[in-house]
C-alpha positions as CSV (number, residue, x, y, z in Angstrom):
1,M,31.9,-4.3,-54.5
2,K,32.1,-1.6,-57.1
3,E,34.2,1.6,-57.4
4,L,32.6,4.6,-55.9
5,P,31.0,6.8,-58.6
6,Q,32.0,10.4,-59.2
7,S,28.4,11.6,-58.6
8,I,25.3,9.9,-57.0
9,L,21.7,11.0,-56.6
10,F,19.6,9.3,-54.1
11,C,15.8,9.7,-54.5
12,C,12.6,8.8,-52.9
13,D,9.0,10.1,-52.6
14,H,9.5,13.3,-50.6
15,N,13.1,13.8,-50.1
16,S,12.3,14.0,-46.3
17,V,13.2,10.6,-44.8
18,R,15.1,7.9,-46.9
19,S,17.1,9.9,-49.5
20,P,18.4,12.5,-47.1
21,M,19.4,9.8,-44.7
22,A,21.2,7.9,-47.7
23,E,22.8,11.3,-48.7
24,G,24.2,12.0,-45.3
25,I,25.4,8.6,-44.5
26,M,27.1,8.3,-48.0
27,K,29.0,11.5,-47.2
28,K,29.9,10.3,-43.8
29,F,31.1,6.9,-44.9
30,Y,32.9,7.7,-48.1
31,G,34.0,11.3,-47.8
32,T,33.8,14.1,-50.3
33,G,35.4,12.2,-53.4
34,T,31.9,11.6,-54.6
35,Y,29.4,14.4,-55.2
36,V,26.1,13.2,-53.4
37,Q,22.8,14.8,-53.6
38,S,19.1,13.6,-52.9
39,A,15.8,14.5,-54.3
40,G,12.2,13.4,-54.1
41,V,9.3,12.9,-56.6
42,K,7.6,15.8,-54.6
43,N,8.8,18.3,-52.3
44,D,5.9,18.8,-50.0
45,M,7.5,18.0,-46.7
46,E,10.5,19.1,-44.6
47,I,13.1,16.8,-43.3
48,D,11.6,14.3,-40.9
49,G,12.6,14.8,-37.2
50,F,12.8,11.0,-36.6
51,S,15.4,10.8,-39.5
52,I,17.4,13.6,-37.9
53,S,17.3,11.9,-34.5
54,V,18.5,8.3,-35.7
55,C,21.1,9.8,-37.9
56,Q,22.5,11.9,-35.1
57,E,23.0,8.6,-33.3
58,I,25.7,7.9,-35.9
59,D,27.1,11.4,-36.1
60,V,25.3,12.2,-39.4
61,E,23.9,15.7,-39.4
62,L,20.7,16.2,-41.3
63,S,19.0,19.1,-39.6
64,R,20.1,21.6,-42.2
65,H,18.9,19.5,-45.2
66,R,16.4,21.3,-47.4
67,S,14.0,19.0,-49.3
68,R,13.8,19.4,-53.1
69,S,12.1,17.7,-55.9
70,F,13.2,16.5,-59.3
71,D,11.6,19.4,-60.9
72,E,13.4,21.9,-58.5
73,M,16.7,20.2,-59.4
74,E,16.0,20.8,-63.0
75,R,15.0,24.6,-62.3
76,W,18.2,25.0,-60.2
77,G,20.5,23.6,-63.0
78,D,21.2,20.2,-61.6
79,D,20.9,18.1,-64.6
80,L,20.1,14.4,-64.0
81,S,22.6,13.6,-66.9
82,S,25.4,14.9,-64.9
83,F,25.1,12.0,-62.4
84,D,26.8,8.7,-62.8
85,L,24.3,6.9,-60.7
86,V,20.7,7.3,-59.6
87,V,19.7,5.2,-56.6
88,A,16.0,5.1,-56.1
89,L,14.8,4.1,-52.6
90,S,11.0,3.9,-53.4
91,P,9.0,2.5,-56.5
92,A,7.7,5.8,-57.3
93,S,11.1,7.4,-57.5
94,Q,12.3,4.6,-59.6
95,R,9.6,5.2,-62.0
96,R,10.3,9.0,-62.1
97,A,14.0,8.5,-62.3
98,L,13.7,6.0,-65.3
99,E,11.3,8.5,-66.9
100,L,13.6,11.3,-66.7
101,T,16.8,9.5,-67.7
102,R,15.4,7.5,-70.5
103,F,17.5,9.5,-73.1
104,F,20.7,9.4,-71.1
105,H,23.3,6.8,-70.7
106,L,22.8,6.7,-66.9
107,D,22.5,3.7,-64.4
108,V,19.4,3.8,-62.3
109,E,19.4,1.2,-59.4
110,Y,16.4,0.4,-57.1
111,W,17.2,-0.3,-53.4
112,P,14.0,-1.5,-51.7
113,I,14.2,0.6,-48.5
114,M,11.3,0.5,-45.9
115,D,9.3,3.7,-45.5
116,P,9.1,4.2,-41.8
117,T,6.6,7.1,-41.9
118,G,3.3,6.1,-40.1
119,L,4.8,3.0,-38.4
120,G,5.1,2.7,-34.7
121,E,2.6,3.9,-32.0
122,T,5.0,5.4,-29.3
123,R,8.1,7.5,-29.8
124,A,10.2,4.6,-29.0
125,A,8.6,2.5,-31.5
126,K,8.8,5.1,-34.1
127,L,12.6,5.5,-33.5
128,D,13.1,1.8,-33.7
129,V,11.4,1.7,-37.2
130,Y,13.5,4.6,-38.4
131,R,16.6,2.8,-37.1
132,Q,15.6,-0.3,-39.2
133,T,15.4,2.1,-42.3
134,R,18.8,3.7,-41.5
135,D,20.4,0.3,-41.0
136,Q,18.9,-1.0,-44.2
137,I,20.5,2.0,-46.1
138,I,23.8,1.4,-44.3
139,Q,23.8,-2.4,-45.3
140,H,23.0,-1.4,-48.9
141,L,26.0,1.1,-49.0
142,K,28.3,-1.5,-47.5
143,N,27.2,-4.2,-49.9
144,R,27.7,-1.9,-52.9
145,W,30.9,0.0,-51.8
146,G,32.4,-1.9,-49.0
147,E,33.2,-0.7,-45.5
148,P,33.4,3.1,-44.8
149,T,36.6,4.7,-46.0
150,E,36.2,7.6,-43.7
151,K,36.4,7.4,-39.8
152,T,32.9,6.8,-38.5
């Protein structure tokens, strides 16, 4: 297990499912000592309702999350070089993060997290798939930084 970074950026394809889940769970598990943000390769979708539901089950609030892209981060003054660690949760976001950080001394990690969108036929089946994604994120967080330091 490694020491928590001072700042971390989680990224995925649309910043609507995996990266907001990782951002919210990271904040819940490890508190405010680490600056945590998330972004997507694109920003063409709002936060996914199933993500909100499965995170509410573990008291992680995502309903106020606003999706944003790497390009929007740059426009808003959030420089990627200011992050200690970028964690990519999809192959496309890993490629984009590596491209954007190639001139910086910055760690980019890839965590292969399942994309639950489009899987499952019924609401119950969809929720099960989203829970699997949430639980994969939780397992990666715990493997990397240990058990949560905040009350969960």
